[in-house]
C-alpha positions as CSV (number, residue, x, y, z in Angstrom):
1,X,9.1,-9.6,-1.2
2,X,7.1,-11.2,-4.0
3,X,8.0,-14.6,-5.3
4,X,9.0,-13.3,-8.7
5,X,11.9,-10.7,-8.4
6,X,12.9,-8.0,-10.8
7,X,15.7,-9.1,-13.1
8,X,17.4,-7.8,-16.2
9,X,15.4,-8.0,-19.4
10,X,17.5,-10.6,-21.1
11,X,17.7,-12.9,-18.1
12,X,13.9,-12.5,-17.6
13,X,13.1,-13.5,-21.1
14,X,15.4,-16.5,-20.9
15,X,13.7,-17.7,-17.7
16,X,10.2,-17.1,-18.9
17,X,10.2,-18.8,-22.2
18,X,8.4,-20.7,-23.5
19,X,5.3,-18.9,-22.4
20,X,3.0,-21.2,-24.4
21,X,2.7,-24.3,-22.1
22,X,2.7,-27.6,-23.9
23,X,0.7,-30.1,-21.8
24,X,2.1,-33.5,-22.4
25,X,-0.7,-35.9,-21.9
26,X,0.0,-39.6,-21.3
27,X,-1.6,-41.8,-23.9
28,X,-3.5,-43.9,-21.3
29,X,-4.9,-40.9,-19.5
30,X,-7.8,-38.6,-20.3
31,X,-6.9,-36.0,-17.7
32,X,-3.6,-34.7,-16.3
33,X,-2.9,-34.0,-12.6
34,X,0.1,-32.1,-11.4
35,X,1.2,-30.2,-8.3
36,X,4.1,-27.9,-7.6
37,X,5.6,-25.7,-4.9
38,X,7.0,-22.2,-4.9
39,X,9.3,-21.0,-6.3
40,X,8.7,-22.9,-9.5
41,X,9.4,-22.4,-13.2
42,X,5.7,-23.2,-13.7
43,X,4.7,-19.9,-11.9
44,X,4.6,-17.5,-14.8
45,X,2.2,-15.6,-17.1
46,X,1.2,-18.3,-19.6
47,X,-1.6,-20.0,-21.5
48,X,-2.3,-23.4,-22.9
49,X,-4.9,-25.2,-25.0
50,X,-6.4,-27.1,-22.1
51,X,-9.0,-26.3,-19.5
52,X,-7.3,-26.0,-16.0
53,X,-8.8,-26.4,-12.6
54,X,-6.4,-24.7,-10.2
55,X,-6.4,-25.1,-6.4
56,X,-4.1,-23.0,-4.2
57,X,-3.1,-25.0,-1.1
58,X,-0.6,-22.5,0.5
59,X,0.6,-18.9,0.3
60,X,-1.4,-15.7,-0.6
61,X,-0.8,-13.0,-3.2
62,X,-2.2,-11.7,-6.5
63,X,-3.7,-13.6,-9.3
64,X,-4.0,-12.5,-12.9
65,X,-6.6,-14.2,-15.2
66,X,-7.1,-12.5,-18.5
67,X,-7.6,-8.9,-17.6
68,X,-8.6,-9.7,-14.0
69,X,-6.4,-8.8,-11.1
70,X,-7.4,-10.0,-7.6
71,X,-6.2,-11.5,-4.4
72,X,-5.8,-15.2,-3.6
73,X,-5.3,-17.2,-0.5
74,X,-5.3,-20.9,0.4
75,X,-8.6,-22.5,-0.9
76,X,-8.6,-20.3,-4.0
77,X,-10.3,-22.5,-6.7
78,X,-10.4,-21.3,-10.3
79,X,-11.3,-22.9,-13.6
80,X,-9.6,-21.4,-16.7
81,X,-10.5,-22.1,-20.3
82,X,-8.3,-22.7,-23.4
83,X,-5.9,-19.9,-24.4
84,X,-6.8,-17.8,-21.3
85,X,-3.6,-16.3,-19.8
86,X,-3.2,-16.7,-16.1
87,X,-0.7,-16.5,-13.2
88,X,-0.6,-16.6,-9.4
89,X,2.2,-14.6,-7.8
90,X,2.8,-15.4,-4.1
91,X,4.1,-13.0,-1.5
92,X,7.1,-14.8,-0.1
93,X,10.2,-13.9,2.0
94,X,13.7,-14.2,0.5
95,X,14.7,-17.8,0.8
96,X,11.2,-19.1,1.6
97,X,10.4,-22.4,-0.1
98,X,6.9,-24.1,-0.2
99,X,6.7,-27.7,-1.1
100,X,3.2,-27.8,-2.5
101,X,1.5,-24.5,-3.5
102,X,-0.8,-25.6,-6.3
103,X,-2.8,-28.7,-7.2
104,X,-3.9,-28.7,-10.9
105,X,-6.2,-30.8,-13.1
106,X,-5.9,-30.2,-16.8
107,X,-8.2,-31.6,-19.6
108,X,-8.5,-31.0,-23.3
109,X,-11.4,-29.5,-25.2
110,X,-11.3,-32.6,-27.5
111,X,-11.9,-34.9,-24.5
112,X,-14.9,-32.9,-23.4
113,X,-16.3,-32.8,-26.9
114,X,-16.0,-36.6,-27.1
115,X,-17.7,-37.0,-23.8
116,X,-20.6,-34.7,-24.8
117,X,-21.0,-36.7,-28.0
118,X,-21.2,-40.1,-26.3
119,X,-22.9,-39.1,-23.0
120,X,-26.0,-36.8,-23.0
121,X,-25.6,-36.3,-19.3
122,X,-22.5,-34.3,-20.0
123,X,-24.6,-31.4,-21.2
124,X,-25.0,-30.3,-17.6
125,X,-21.4,-28.9,-17.6
126,X,-21.6,-27.1,-20.9
127,X,-22.6,-23.7,-19.4
128,X,-19.8,-23.8,-16.9
129,X,-17.2,-24.6,-19.6
130,X,-18.5,-21.7,-21.7
131,X,-18.0,-19.4,-18.7
132,X,-14.5,-20.8,-18.2
133,X,-13.4,-18.9,-21.3
134,X,-13.2,-15.9,-19.0
135,X,-12.1,-17.7,-15.9
136,X,-14.4,-18.8,-13.0
137,X,-13.6,-18.5,-9.3
138,X,-15.7,-20.7,-7.0
139,X,-16.3,-19.3,-3.5
140,X,-18.9,-21.5,-1.7
141,X,-16.6,-22.8,1.2
142,X,-18.5,-26.2,1.4
143,X,-18.2,-26.8,-2.4
144,X,-14.6,-25.7,-2.4
145,X,-13.8,-28.1,0.5
146,X,-15.6,-31.0,-1.2
147,X,-13.7,-30.2,-4.5
148,X,-10.4,-30.1,-2.6
149,X,-11.1,-33.5,-1.1
150,X,-12.0,-35.0,-4.5
151,X,-8.8,-33.5,-6.0
152,X,-6.7,-35.0,-3.2
153,X,-8.3,-38.4,-4.0
154,X,-7.8,-37.9,-7.7
155,X,-4.1,-37.1,-7.2
156,X,-3.3,-40.8,-6.2
157,X,-6.1,-42.5,-8.2
158,X,-5.5,-44.4,-11.4
159,X,-7.5,-45.6,-14.4
160,X,-11.3,-45.5,-14.1
161,X,-11.3,-44.4,-10.5
162,X,-9.5,-41.2,-11.4
163,X,-12.0,-40.6,-14.2
164,X,-15.0,-41.1,-11.9
165,X,-13.5,-38.6,-9.4
166,X,-13.0,-36.1,-12.2
167,X,-16.6,-36.4,-13.3
168,X,-17.7,-35.9,-9.7
169,X,-15.6,-32.7,-9.5
170,X,-17.2,-31.3,-12.7
171,X,-20.7,-32.0,-11.6
172,X,-20.0,-30.5,-8.2
173,X,-18.8,-27.2,-9.7
174,X,-21.3,-27.1,-12.6
175,X,-24.3,-27.2,-10.2
176,X,-23.3,-24.3,-7.9
177,X,-24.3,-20.6,-8.3
178,X,-21.6,-19.5,-5.9
179,X,-19.0,-18.3,-8.4
180,X,-18.0,-15.2,-10.2
181,X,-16.6,-14.6,-13.7
182,X,-13.1,-13.1,-13.6
183,X,-12.0,-11.6,-17.0
184,X,-14.2,-9.2,-18.8
185,X,-16.3,-10.5,-21.7
186,X,-14.5,-8.2,-24.2
187,X,-11.0,-9.5,-23.3
188,X,-9.2,-11.2,-26.1
189,X,-6.7,-13.9,-24.9
190,X,-3.0,-13.1,-25.3
191,X,-1.9,-15.9,-27.5
192,X,1.3,-14.4,-28.8
193,X,4.4,-15.6,-27.0
194,X,6.3,-12.3,-27.5
195,X,3.4,-10.3,-25.9
196,X,3.2,-12.7,-23.0
197,X,6.9,-12.4,-22.1
198,X,6.7,-8.7,-22.4
199,X,3.6,-8.3,-20.3
200,X,5.0,-10.5,-17.6
201,X,8.1,-8.4,-17.3
202,X,6.1,-5.1,-17.2
203,X,3.5,-6.5,-14.7
204,X,6.1,-7.8,-12.3
205,X,7.7,-4.3,-12.2
206,X,4.3,-2.6,-11.7
207,X,3.4,-5.1,-8.9
208,X,6.6,-4.3,-7.1
209,X,6.2,-0.5,-7.2
210,X,2.4,0.2,-7.4
211,X,2.3,1.4,-3.7
212,X,4.2,4.6,-4.5
213,X,4.1,7.2,-7.2
214,X,4.6,5.2,-10.4
215,X,4.6,7.0,-13.7
216,X,4.2,5.8,-17.2
217,X,7.6,7.2,-18.0
218,X,9.3,5.2,-15.2
219,X,7.9,1.9,-16.4
220,X,8.5,2.7,-20.1
221,X,12.2,3.5,-19.2
222,X,12.4,0.2,-17.3
223,X,11.2,-1.6,-20.4
224,X,13.7,0.4,-22.5
225,X,10.9,2.0,-24.6
226,X,9.5,5.4,-25.4
227,X,6.4,6.4,-23.4
228,X,4.1,6.7,-26.4
229,X,5.1,3.3,-27.8
230,X,5.0,1.6,-24.4
231,X,1.5,3.0,-23.7
232,X,0.1,1.7,-27.0
233,X,1.9,-1.7,-26.7
234,X,0.8,-2.1,-23.1
235,X,-2.9,-1.4,-24.0
236,X,-2.7,-3.9,-26.9
237,X,-1.0,-6.6,-25.0
238,X,-2.8,-6.4,-21.6
239,X,-6.3,-5.0,-22.6
240,X,-5.8,-2.0,-20.2
241,X,-4.5,1.4,-20.4
242,X,-1.5,1.7,-18.1
243,X,-3.1,4.0,-15.5
244,X,-6.3,1.8,-15.5
245,X,-4.2,-1.3,-14.7
246,X,-2.3,0.4,-11.9
247,X,-5.4,1.8,-10.3
248,X,-7.2,-1.5,-10.5
249,X,-4.3,-3.2,-8.7
250,X,-4.3,-0.4,-6.1
251,X,-8.0,-0.7,-5.5
252,X,-7.8,-4.5,-5.0
253,X,-5.0,-4.0,-2.4
254,X,-7.2,-1.4,-0.7
255,X,-10.0,-3.9,-0.5
256,X,-7.8,-6.3,1.3
257,X,-6.7,-3.7,3.8
258,X,-10.3,-2.5,4.3
259,X,-11.7,-5.9,4.9
260,X,-8.9,-7.3,7.2
261,X,-7.4,-4.3,8.9
262,X,-8.3,-1.3,11.0
263,X,-6.1,1.5,9.4
264,X,-8.0,4.7,8.7
265,X,-9.3,5.0,5.1
266,X,-7.1,8.1,4.4
267,X,-4.0,6.1,5.5
268,X,-5.0,3.2,3.3
269,X,-5.4,5.6,0.4
270,X,-1.7,6.5,0.6
271,X,-0.5,3.0,1.5
272,X,-1.7,1.7,-1.9
273,X,-0.2,4.5,-3.9
274,X,-3.0,7.1,-4.4
275,X,-1.8,10.6,-3.8
276,X,-5.2,12.1,-2.7
277,X,-8.4,10.9,-1.1
278,X,-10.8,12.2,-3.7
279,X,-9.1,10.4,-6.6
280,X,-9.0,7.2,-4.4
281,X,-12.7,7.5,-3.7
282,X,-13.6,8.1,-7.3
283,X,-11.5,5.1,-8.6
284,X,-12.9,2.9,-5.8
285,X,-16.5,3.7,-6.6
286,X,-15.9,3.2,-10.3
287,X,-14.5,-0.3,-9.8
288,X,-16.5,-1.5,-6.8
289,X,-19.8,0.3,-7.0
290,X,-19.5,1.6,-3.5
291,X,-17.4,3.9,-1.3
292,X,-14.4,2.5,0.6
293,X,-16.4,3.1,3.9
294,X,-19.3,1.1,2.6
295,X,-17.0,-1.7,1.4
296,X,-15.4,-1.9,4.8
297,X,-18.7,-2.0,6.6
298,X,-20.3,-4.7,4.4
299,X,-17.1,-6.8,4.1
300,X,-16.5,-6.8,7.9
301,X,-20.1,-7.7,8.7
302,X,-20.1,-10.6,6.2
303,X,-22.5,-8.9,3.8
304,X,-20.2,-8.5,0.8
305,X,-19.8,-11.4,-1.6
306,X,-17.6,-11.3,-4.7
307,X,-19.7,-10.1,-7.7
308,X,-19.1,-10.9,-11.3
309,X,-16.2,-9.1,-12.9
310,X,-15.2,-7.8,-9.5
């Protein structure tokens, strides 16, 4: 059972607003640190004006960054830029409660601009911050572990010590090549609150039902809309046609099963919602650049690393 459950449209809107997140920064602090568990009202499809370094400590599930859909697990470390929508949805049992799921560091573009103006050394992080407009996932286990240790120290540090730790984290991540870009370069951030609430509701329903036959008509009916209008609205709000979005989600789930399980490929095809093997193979190759069999072989022998725009 996923952590966010299907609810009525009016109740869903009431719980999800406001989707724009106002980051209240203390006047005597240049950066903001926060942590939260799950379930939490902070777990939602949202955006804000600040950069955010997001570390997952517990649970696994699906993450959505811009138009990217992928899996996450403990140790997932992602940097998002201003106005880039994002959400991490955990798979959790009914009644399950996690005390700390996420550790988050947020900092404003204005703060970074001021640092770059005063300190020439700060130019080393400029390329990384440019890439953060699309979201960056860091996957070098040693760097991620070092970043996690620094974030843990930062969580209880104050004043200049916290700032020094923050600078160390930025340098650590800006000087690694072990990353991949998440959202596509043509993705336009969803900065309209109405669209964000609407997409969150539609995506939650798709996430719950993608592993069976799921039609455009069914989801449009769930959203109380005609199919033609829903199709156009979904494309404009999410950046994907409906079927592209569903197939992308199914392929990512198939990757997880191929890499970590032993079920036959034909069985996996139907487990993730495809109704025939030829369509599954075609969609898989289009998104991953290799067949499901090749993906299983390379991932299980440690040869596959996450490419850009995976």
